[in-house]
C-alpha distance (Angstrom), angle and dihedral (degrees) to the residues before:
residue distance angle dihedral
M1 . . .
P2 3.83 . .
T3 3.80 116.0 .
K4 3.79 133.6 -179.9
K5 3.78 138.4 -163.4
L6 3.78 105.6 -140.7
Q7 3.78 144.5 -171.8
I8 3.80 112.7 -144.3
P9 3.81 118.2 -161.4
T10 3.81 111.6 -128.6
A11 3.77 135.6 173.4
D12 3.80 87.9 -96.8
G13 3.78 103.7 39.9
Q14 3.80 137.8 -71.8
A15 3.81 120.7 -29.1
D16 3.77 115.0 -153.6
A17 3.79 113.0 -139.0
F18 3.79 145.9 170.1
A19 3.80 124.0 -129.4
A20 3.79 133.2 -171.6
F21 3.79 125.7 -174.9
P22 3.80 141.7 161.0
D23 3.77 120.6 -81.3
G24 3.79 119.2 -112.7
A25 3.77 138.7 52.6
R26 3.80 97.0 -71.2
R27 3.80 117.3 110.6
N28 3.80 116.5 -128.2
P29 3.82 136.3 -159.4
G30 3.77 116.3 -91.5
V31 3.80 126.2 -114.5
L32 3.80 123.2 -168.9
L33 3.80 110.0 -155.0
Y34 3.79 120.3 -163.9
T35 3.80 115.7 -159.6
D36 3.76 130.6 -133.4
V37 3.80 120.7 -104.4
F38 3.82 92.8 -73.9
G39 3.80 92.8 62.4
I40 3.79 132.2 -152.4
R41 3.80 112.8 -2.7
P42 3.82 137.7 135.4
V43 3.82 96.1 -73.6
L44 3.82 90.8 55.4
E45 3.79 92.4 44.9
D46 3.81 88.3 52.3
R47 3.81 89.2 49.1
A48 3.79 89.5 54.0
R49 3.80 91.6 48.6
E50 3.79 91.9 51.0
L51 3.78 91.8 50.3
A52 3.80 89.7 47.9
E53 3.79 89.4 55.2
H54 3.80 86.7 64.0
G55 3.80 91.7 57.4
Y56 3.81 107.4 -86.8
Y57 3.79 136.9 121.5
V58 3.80 102.5 -130.3
L59 3.80 122.3 -160.7
V60 3.82 119.5 -166.4
P61 3.82 111.5 -174.0
N62 3.78 127.4 -164.4
V63 3.79 98.9 -118.4
Y64 3.81 90.2 -166.6
Y65 3.82 93.9 58.8
R66 3.81 92.9 123.3
H67 3.80 86.9 70.7
G68 3.80 96.7 44.0
P69 3.80 141.9 -71.4
A70 3.79 122.3 -48.0
P71 2.92 130.6 -55.1
L72 3.80 97.8 46.1
V73 3.79 91.1 171.3
A74 3.79 126.7 37.5
L75 3.80 106.4 -110.1
P76 3.80 126.6 -158.5
E77 3.77 120.1 -129.7
H78 3.80 88.3 -109.0
I79 3.80 124.3 32.3
D80 3.79 107.1 -149.3
E81 3.79 131.9 179.0
E82 3.80 91.1 -90.6
T83 3.80 97.2 52.8
R84 3.81 98.6 34.0
P85 3.85 98.3 76.6
K86 3.80 92.2 49.7
L87 3.80 92.3 49.5
V88 3.79 93.4 46.3
A89 3.81 90.0 49.8
Q90 3.81 89.5 54.2
L91 3.79 92.5 48.4
M92 3.80 100.4 42.4
P93 3.83 94.5 82.9
L94 3.82 87.6 57.1
V95 3.80 91.2 48.0
R96 3.81 91.9 50.5
A97 3.81 90.9 47.0
H98 3.81 90.2 55.4
T99 3.79 94.8 87.2
T100 3.78 126.7 -172.0
D101 3.81 88.9 -103.7
H102 3.80 89.4 55.3
V103 3.80 91.2 47.9
L104 3.80 92.6 52.7
R105 3.80 95.5 44.8
D106 3.78 90.5 49.1
A107 3.80 93.3 46.4
E108 3.80 89.4 56.5
A109 3.81 89.8 52.7
Y110 3.81 94.9 46.0
L111 3.80 94.3 48.3
G112 3.78 90.9 45.8
F113 3.78 90.4 50.5
L114 3.79 91.9 51.9
A115 3.80 91.5 49.1
D116 3.81 90.6 53.4
Q117 3.80 97.6 51.3
P118 3.81 115.9 106.9
E119 3.82 89.4 -143.8
V120 3.84 92.2 57.4
S121 3.79 121.0 84.6
P122 3.81 121.3 -132.9
G123 3.75 117.7 -96.0
P124 3.79 139.1 57.8
V125 3.78 125.0 -29.0
A126 3.79 137.6 -145.4
V127 3.79 125.0 -116.2
I128 3.80 121.0 -152.5
G129 3.78 127.6 -174.7
Y130 3.78 136.0 -174.9
C131 3.80 122.9 -156.4
M132 3.83 105.8 -32.9
G133 3.81 87.0 3.8
A134 3.80 88.8 72.7
V135 3.81 88.8 66.2
L136 3.80 90.2 50.4
A137 3.80 90.1 48.5
M138 3.80 92.7 51.9
R139 3.80 91.9 47.5
T140 3.80 90.8 49.4
A141 3.80 93.0 49.5
A142 3.81 91.9 47.9
A143 3.81 93.0 48.9
H144 3.82 94.0 47.0
P145 3.80 109.2 33.4
D146 3.80 91.1 155.5
R147 3.81 92.6 55.1
V148 3.81 103.9 38.7
A149 3.81 118.6 69.1
A150 3.81 98.7 169.8
V151 3.79 135.5 26.2
A152 3.80 126.3 -173.9
G153 3.78 131.1 -179.3
F154 3.79 127.9 -172.9
H155 3.81 127.3 -163.0
P156 3.81 87.6 -8.9
G157 3.75 126.9 -174.9
N158 3.80 134.1 -161.5
L159 3.80 97.1 19.5
V160 3.81 89.2 134.7
T161 3.81 116.6 41.9
D162 3.79 138.8 142.8
A163 3.81 91.8 -106.9
P164 3.82 117.9 116.1
D165 3.81 88.9 -122.4
S166 3.81 96.6 45.2
P167 3.82 108.8 155.8
H168 3.80 92.7 -118.9
L169 3.82 89.3 61.0
L170 3.81 89.3 57.5
V171 3.79 93.6 57.1
P172 3.84 94.5 96.3
R173 3.80 88.1 65.1
I174 3.82 93.6 55.0
T175 3.80 118.7 97.7
A176 3.81 95.3 168.5
Q177 3.79 122.8 103.1
V178 3.80 109.4 -102.9
H179 3.79 136.9 -149.0
L180 3.79 122.3 -178.9
G181 3.80 120.6 -175.6
H182 3.80 112.3 -167.2
A183 3.77 131.1 -163.4
E184 3.78 111.5 -129.2
K185 3.81 96.1 -99.6
D186 3.81 101.3 28.8
M187 3.80 92.4 103.5
T188 3.77 135.8 11.0
P189 3.80 116.5 -108.2
Q190 3.80 87.8 -111.1
A191 3.81 92.4 54.3
R192 3.81 91.8 47.0
G193 3.79 88.7 49.7
T194 3.80 91.3 52.3
L195 3.79 90.8 49.5
D196 3.80 93.4 46.7
E197 3.80 91.1 49.5
A198 3.79 90.3 53.0
L199 3.82 91.8 49.3
T200 3.80 93.3 46.5
A201 3.80 92.1 49.5
T202 3.81 91.6 58.4
G203 3.79 93.9 56.3
V204 3.81 91.8 -135.1
G205 3.79 118.3 140.4
H206 3.77 108.6 -97.1
T207 3.77 147.1 153.0
S208 3.78 124.8 -161.2
E209 3.78 115.9 180.0
V210 3.77 143.0 158.7
Y211 3.80 114.4 -120.6
P212 3.82 102.3 -136.1
G213 3.78 119.9 -115.4
T214 3.80 94.7 5.3
L215 3.78 133.5 139.7
H216 3.78 127.0 -147.6
G217 3.82 107.3 -77.9
F218 3.80 95.9 28.7
T219 3.82 94.9 152.5
M220 3.81 95.0 56.1
S221 3.80 113.2 93.6
D222 3.81 92.5 -166.7
T223 3.81 92.7 63.4
Q224 3.79 134.0 72.6
A225 3.82 89.1 -119.1
F226 3.81 92.5 66.3
D227 3.79 115.1 131.3
P228 3.84 114.9 -176.0
A229 3.81 93.6 -160.7
A230 3.80 91.4 50.8
L231 3.81 90.8 48.3
Q232 3.80 88.8 54.6
R233 3.80 90.2 48.6
H234 3.82 86.9 52.2
W235 3.81 89.6 55.9
D236 3.80 91.0 45.1
R237 3.81 89.2 57.4
L238 3.79 99.9 35.2
L239 3.80 102.6 48.4
P240 3.84 96.2 52.1
L241 3.82 89.1 46.9
L242 3.81 90.6 55.0
D243 3.79 92.5 42.1
R244 3.79 94.6 55.5
T245 3.81 97.2 41.5
L246 3.81 105.0 38.7
S247 3.77 123.0 60.6
T248 3.81 114.5 -130.4
T249 3.80 95.1 -179.1
């Protein structure tokens, strides 16, 4: 499985990134994958490789590139409940610094990069996000409805807030098909209801479901929240979404 370490030109500098894609001369649909709060690391690179095995060019950018190349924080092989709070505390200033304006400028660069790659087929792409990456995925899909055919978010947070640019308020701009897979306590029932109402009102194809018995971060095998059955459910939802929205011909 070919992989590359990349530098993507953006309006604010050079974003380092990881890409995985199928071998051979065939061009493949593009997938933009936004990481969780812990950023690019082996588990996300493996996720990109597995997606690539299904026939996609997968780009995983370092969303914190303005502060330096990944990793910005030294990560243990396994993130347990003792180390997690300390790591999140170190990363939160970077998360807060990644403003909506930054997200949108970067999304333009990432989508443009995908469109320019000889290994990527013409046409719309999918955007996937984990944890905070789900917010970035929703913002990207809303800003580029003509370029994003599918958006998926897993164990997302902050999709419904009081902010004037809360992701749920952007839903009317999304034309992509949507899947959201929630951990049990990621959102309150009221917040999920607000989000589901917004999705239903648009008429776009969508699913938004709680994965039973899960903790925040359930797809990440390097964390204590990892749930193998929930990861498989994630694949069972994600792969059909990509298959029906992205052309592989």
